[in-house]
C-alpha positions in Angstrom: 29.0 10.7 -3.8 27.7 7.5 -5.4 24.3 7.6 -7.1 21.4 6.0 -5.1 17.9 5.2 -6.2 15.1 4.3 -3.8 11.8 3.0 -5.1 8.7 2.5 -2.9 5.5 1.0 -4.2 2.2 0.3 -2.5 0.8 -3.2 -2.0 -2.6 -4.1 -3.5 -5.9 -5.9 -2.9 -7.2 -8.0 -5.7 -10.9 -7.6 -5.4 -12.0 -10.0 -8.1 -11.9 -11.0 -11.8 -14.6 -9.8 -14.2 -14.6 -12.4 -17.0 -13.1 -15.9 -16.7 -15.3 -17.1 -19.6 -13.3 -15.4 -22.3 -15.9 -15.6 -25.0 -15.3 -12.0 -26.2 -11.6 -12.7 -26.9 -10.3 -11.4 -23.6 -9.9 -13.2 -20.3 -9.6 -12.2 -16.7 -10.2 -8.4 -16.3 -9.6 -7.3 -12.7 -10.6 -4.9 -10.0 -8.0 -3.9 -7.5 -7.0 -1.3 -4.9 -3.6 0.2 -3.9 -3.2 0.2 -0.1 -0.9 1.9 2.4 1.3 0.4 5.1 2.6 -2.7 3.3 4.9 -1.1 0.8 7.7 -2.7 -1.2 10.9 -0.6 -0.9 14.2 -1.1 -2.7 17.4 0.8 -2.4 19.9 0.5 -5.3 23.4 1.9 -5.1 26.3 1.8 -7.6 28.7 -1.0 -6.6 32.5 -0.9 -6.9 32.7 -4.7 -6.9 32.7 -6.8 -10.0 29.6 -8.7 -9.0 26.2 -7.3 -7.9 25.3 -7.6 -4.2 21.9 -8.4 -3.0 20.5 -7.9 0.6 17.1 -9.6 0.9 15.9 -12.0 3.5 14.6 -15.5 3.0 13.1 -16.5 -0.3 13.3 -13.0 -1.6 17.1 -13.1 -2.0 17.2 -15.7 -4.8 14.2 -14.0 -6.4 15.9 -10.6 -6.5 19.1 -12.1 -7.9 17.1 -13.8 -10.7 15.5 -10.5 -11.5 18.8 -8.7 -11.8 20.1 -11.4 -14.0 17.1 -11.2 -16.3 17.4 -7.4 -16.5 21.1 -7.5 -17.3 20.6 -10.1 -20.0 17.9 -8.2 -21.7 19.5 -4.7 -21.6 23.1 -5.8 -21.9 26.0 -5.5 -19.5 25.7 -2.7 -17.0 27.5 -1.5 -13.9 27.1 -3.8 -10.9 24.8 -2.6 -8.1 24.3 -3.1 -4.4 20.6 -3.7 -3.9 18.8 -3.8 -0.6 15.2 -5.0 -0.3 14.2 -2.8 2.7 10.5 -3.8 3.0 7.8 -5.8 1.3 4.3 -7.1 1.9 3.9 -10.6 3.3 4.5 -13.2 0.5 1.7 -15.5 -0.7 -0.8 -13.5 1.2 -2.8 -12.1 -1.7 -1.2 -8.6 -1.5 0.8 -8.6 -4.7 4.2 -8.9 -3.0 5.8 -10.6 -6.0 4.7 -8.0 -8.5 5.5 -5.0 -6.4 8.9 -6.4 -5.4 9.8 -7.2 -9.0 8.8 -3.8 -10.3 10.6 -1.9 -7.6 13.7 -3.9 -8.2 13.4 -3.4 -12.0 12.7 0.3 -11.8 15.5 0.9 -9.4 18.0 -1.0 -11.6 17.1 0.8 -14.8 17.2 4.2 -13.2 20.6 3.6 -11.8 21.9 2.3 -15.1 20.3 5.1 -17.2 17.9 2.8 -19.0 14.4 4.1 -20.0 11.5 1.7 -19.7 8.0 2.0 -18.3 6.5 -0.4 -15.7 4.4 -1.9 -18.6 7.6 -2.6 -20.6 9.4 -4.0 -17.5 6.6 -6.3 -16.3 7.0 -9.1 -19.0 10.8 -9.0 -18.5 10.3 -9.9 -14.8 7.4 -12.3 -15.3 4.6 -10.2 -14.1 1.2 -9.2 -15.5 0.5 -12.6 -17.0 -3.1 -12.5 -15.8 -4.2 -9.5 -13.8 -2.9 -6.0 -14.7 -3.7 -4.6 -11.3 -0.2 -4.8 -9.8 1.3 -2.9 -12.7 -1.5 -0.3 -12.6 -1.0 0.2 -8.9 2.7 0.7 -9.4 2.0 3.3 -12.0 -0.8 5.3 -10.4 -2.4 3.8 -7.3 -6.1 4.1 -6.4 -8.9 1.8 -7.5 -8.1 0.3 -10.9 -10.1 -1.8 -13.3 -8.3 -3.5 -16.2 -9.7 -4.9 -19.4 -8.2 -8.4 -19.4 -5.7 -10.0 -21.7 -5.9 -11.4 -25.2 -4.7 -15.0 -25.2 -1.1 -15.2 -26.4 -0.4 -11.5 -26.1 2.7 -10.3 -24.4 1.1 -7.0 -23.4 -0.3 -6.5 -19.9 -4.0 -5.9 -19.5 -5.0 -2.3 -20.3 -6.3 0.0 -17.6 -10.0 0.9 -18.3 -10.7 3.1 -15.3 -9.0 4.5 -12.3 -10.7 6.1 -9.2 -9.3 7.8 -6.1 -10.2 5.8 -3.0 -12.3 8.0 -0.6 -10.1 9.6 2.0 -12.2 8.7 5.1 -12.8 5.0 4.2 -10.6 2.4 5.8 -9.8 -1.3 5.2 -9.3 -3.8 8.0 -7.0 -6.6 6.9 -7.2 -10.0 8.6 -4.1 -12.1 8.2 -3.8 -15.8 8.8 0.0 -16.2 9.3 -0.3 -19.9 9.6 -1.7 -20.3 6.1 -0.8 -19.2 2.5 -2.6 -18.7 -0.8 -1.9 -20.6 -4.0 1.1 -19.5 -5.9 3.6 -20.7 -8.6 2.9 -24.2 -10.1 -0.1 -24.7 -7.7 -1.8 -21.5 -9.0 -1.2 -22.5 -12.6 -2.6 -26.0 -11.9 -5.7 -24.5 -10.2 -6.5 -22.2 -13.2 -5.9 -25.2 -15.6 -8.4 -27.5 -13.8 -11.2 -24.9 -13.3 -13.9 -25.0 -16.0 -14.6 -21.8 -18.0 -16.8 -19.5 -16.0 -20.4 -19.5 -17.1 -21.2 -16.7 -19.5 -24.1 -15.5 -17.3 -21.8 -15.2 -14.3 -19.2 -13.2 -16.2 -22.0 -10.9 -17.4 -23.3 -10.4 -13.9 -19.8 -9.6 -12.7 -19.4 -7.0 -15.4 -22.7 -5.5 -14.6 -21.9 -5.2 -10.9 -18.6 -3.6 -11.8 -20.0 -1.1 -14.4 -23.2 -0.1 -12.7 -22.5 -0.9 -9.1 -18.8 -0.4 -8.2 -17.9 2.4 -10.6 -20.9 4.8 -9.8 -20.4 4.1 -6.1 -16.8 5.2 -6.3 -17.7 8.3 -8.4 -20.3 9.4 -5.9 -18.3 8.1 -2.8 -21.4 6.0 -1.8 -20.0 3.6 0.8 -23.2 1.5 1.1 -23.5 1.0 -2.7 -19.7 0.3 -2.9 -20.0 -2.4 -0.2 -22.9 -4.1 -1.9 -21.0 -4.2 -5.2 -18.0 -5.7 -3.5 -20.2 -8.3 -1.7 -21.8 -9.3 -5.0 -18.5 -9.6 -6.8 -16.8 -11.5 -4.0 -19.7 -13.9 -3.6 -19.5 -15.0 -7.3 -15.7 -15.1 -7.4 -15.6 -17.1 -4.2 -18.0 -19.6 -5.5 -16.1 -20.0 -8.7 -12.8 -20.6 -7.0 -14.2 -22.7 -4.2 -13.2 -26.1 -5.8 -9.6 -25.0 -5.5 -10.1 -23.8 -1.9 -11.4 -26.9 -0.2 -14.9 -26.2 -1.4 -15.1 -22.9 0.4 -15.2 -19.2 -0.6 -12.2 -18.6 1.6 -8.8 -20.4 1.8 -8.5 -19.9 5.6 -11.3 -21.3 7.8 -10.1 -19.0 10.6 -10.4 -15.9 8.4 -13.8 -17.0 7.1 -15.1 -17.3 10.7 -13.7 -13.9 11.6 -15.3 -12.3 8.5 -18.7 -13.9 9.2 -18.5 -12.7 12.8 -17.8 -9.1 11.6 -20.7 -9.3 9.1 -23.1 -10.3 11.8 -21.8 -7.9 14.4 -21.4 -4.8 12.3 -23.8 -5.4 9.3 -20.9 -4.7 6.9 -21.1 -6.1 3.4 -17.8 -5.0 1.8 -16.1 -8.2 2.9 -14.0 -10.7 1.1 -10.6 -12.4 0.3 -7.9 -10.7 -1.7 -6.7 -12.9 -4.6 -6.0 -16.5 -3.4 -5.8 -15.2 0.2 -5.5 -16.2 2.9 -5.8 -12.5 3.8 -9.4 -11.3 4.3 -10.5 -7.7 4.1 -13.4 -5.5 5.5 -14.2 -2.1 4.0 -15.4 0.3 6.7 -16.6 4.0 6.4 -14.3 5.5 9.0 -11.4 5.1 11.4 -13.6 4.6 14.5 -15.4 1.7 12.8 -12.1 0.2 11.6 -10.7 0.2 15.2 -13.9 -1.4 16.5 -13.8 -4.1 13.9 -10.1 -4.9 14.7 -10.9 -5.0 18.4 -13.8 -7.4 17.7 -11.6 -9.7 15.7 -8.8 -9.7 18.2 -11.2 -10.4 21.0 -12.9 -13.2 19.1 -9.7 -15.1 18.4 -8.1 -14.5 21.7 -4.4 -13.9 22.6 -3.4 -17.4 21.3 -5.2 -17.0 18.0 -3.6 -17.3 14.6 -5.1 -14.1 13.2 -3.7 -10.6 13.0 -5.5 -7.4 12.1 -4.1 -4.3 10.4 -6.0 -1.1 9.5 -4.9 0.5 6.2 -6.1 3.2 3.9 -6.3 3.3 0.2 -3.2 4.7 -1.6 -4.0 7.2 -4.3 -0.5 7.4 -5.8 1.8 5.0 -7.5 5.5 4.3 -6.8 7.6 7.0 -5.3 11.1 7.3 -6.7 13.9 9.1 -4.9 17.3 9.7 -6.7 20.4 11.0 -5.0 23.5 11.9 -7.0 
């Protein structure tokens, strides 16, 4: 029987940066959450052919092939593999699809080839973790993660400062705009380049809301306090990135309208956009509220609308690895 390795990793929400001023010698710093239901899953099998085989749809095929080439060049010649990308989160939707796919591919490849390397060691090899460290931390341990930003010029991903389990009963309603996409690749790099440094006072306020708002709320499982902290962080981050988003806090006007409608109808404050979007999110205290929010959004946009809702939970574990010999 040929050896098989399957790696499954949760998607993530990027809830905001903490410091885009950089005056203390570190930049970025991120808050993120692992979520269920949008996993990246890769199956890697030893291959009898001389060349590796990749089964991945659309744009993911060339990406996976490039990842395998980068790994084989770094670690040396190894046995060819048959790799199937069985699932992944929507691309360019703010859910970390690129990082989770890259790390699942890399982890599956090294395990099949008997190479030892952590996710943090693999990330630079596959071009991940250049700003936020959330995707790497989610792959490693799941939950709510806060990272400490990167030192300019460093090759090391941002260190994890804190990790919390996401409360079991809380839910997240995701609102997808499948006719739009978030900034990525050269567009994303250009956006960061043209944004001015964040005002120091704004960075200080974000850090305060993280340290004395978000973190205690998670420790005490205080949904109201958590929601207020998310709202305060998202408001400031949305305003900072608005010049790159058509002058708005949200990339998608349709998602923005849906989120504003939910805020007014349900008086919920834990609302925002993950990363560059266009996906919006709503934190809710329980499953019943999640279903009511999703029904409200679906009724608002109508059957011909461009939006789609999905209710997910937080994921309090990292990647799952299955090895069959």
